[in-house]
Steps between C-alpha positions, in 0.01 A plus 500: 500500500786738572667440167206594278492871592871522433448354152287803417819707515670287235361666182581849622843393622582339164397812309699718740814290467485446123369843407684721747768340717696311233496781236598754766790287622619441144497873422670585828781246490528381140378763249545453123860460391653497848514296818496534880875566510477808281194624687668479842820649363300798374315515834825533700623758252184706550530479878847653473415768244418845651261574214296185556514544878357850456211353301438238768513766771262724305256213457508430874461869578195537277346177627548574869400866468181424309416220744547725803292780347221263395472353850531842666222647283294188436458369855322811639270510196424130539435547873255783440319299232486184712368684807269735313129478584395716205268349244739628235795300639471249215507783248815649655666159497410451134643842415820422693569183303354617167847581354573126504251466214702733278803407297841573650601665174203737509569604859870548429436715192294727722815584695677591175243774455512615863877499557618631163662844478172634355284280718262588781769506770738710289229752413401526866859575601524771233163646602613519863812688387738238636674460166504667160450166328359171611758254637556167331374249756493208259786249497571559869468269802202706615312428178561126527395489867183701436406281205548174688331642810188561292523149356531308827318714757158349409650153544629595845163647596294196403744258667517699824122546490451124488731452800342777709145389421576163660583667833185497712367851556393399851868489594521871423204567727649283773830688488320834508293378794819421690619857454713474187496795262425461131871518418586246770226270375632525145863427586442243775203308361434552130858520372630184676198290397509618139880482472510171300276654234708818495813291449334323206409841358860618531622183329267542204585867460875440517482211252308718257717809549830310474398331175296780338610588149255742334508774763880514550550487124257782416558726801863420576652476155860391460615701800299293750573148386377215718535124472182459294602754235851356495354153451302624200815653351699179540225274363362714216761760399848356552372137514746412776335194648748429777469860623121480473490178702735643761281810532188283532673295770573812701139614470376156602727486803391847613130414476538161667715648778235759581225236469684272740548782749134594469393138555710485815343819630150409390515159671532675833158572640427853605518558874266750659671709764 
């Protein structure tokens, strides 16, 4: 009886292994025309090259910064939505996550219009008399961070909302009844109990931000190269497969390292103080 339910996993596992795991491993360790030795040789070369290390560091910086901002901005919004008693709470939640229904390319092109030298921000600066001409905000770290923040903030909100909604509201009332302030209740009750969900949110945002291609490419240009844009260059422009596989390995290790850390943190149950 115990074996039959496990057999239900077999079709999905076979598709996952044959359609994803094996092709991914082949492309990572044995791409066309090369082998694992060349890939690892290129990997060690990249880890000792200041140019490649700068790209890795920039990717980490963007990923961690966007993750921190998404959690910092998304958690309060999710808390207000989850604890709202308004009949329009569902409408506000739908509006908060509506950008997820739009294409990443469309949302990114919007920033091209806003941040350009003749865009809305530039014209506002000129109108305020802060500068004679609008500054060029495109192709800067700020542009990339703003673009990815817009992309992943709805994801952080909906994930944190799901975690907070599972915390019983009666616990808030109990803490308030014992003399705790609203801030104390938030930090000592809601945050610890919803922490596993927040950690999952941070993992998803970091994985998306560290591997995003469209936004860094359009808003960062060649001056803000990250691992994803470098991977595209190696695989489609210079056709350097060992460098492409080495870059993909670095991206994979970064994502799995953060996922492992998040799993370790998320497995710890929140403790109410």
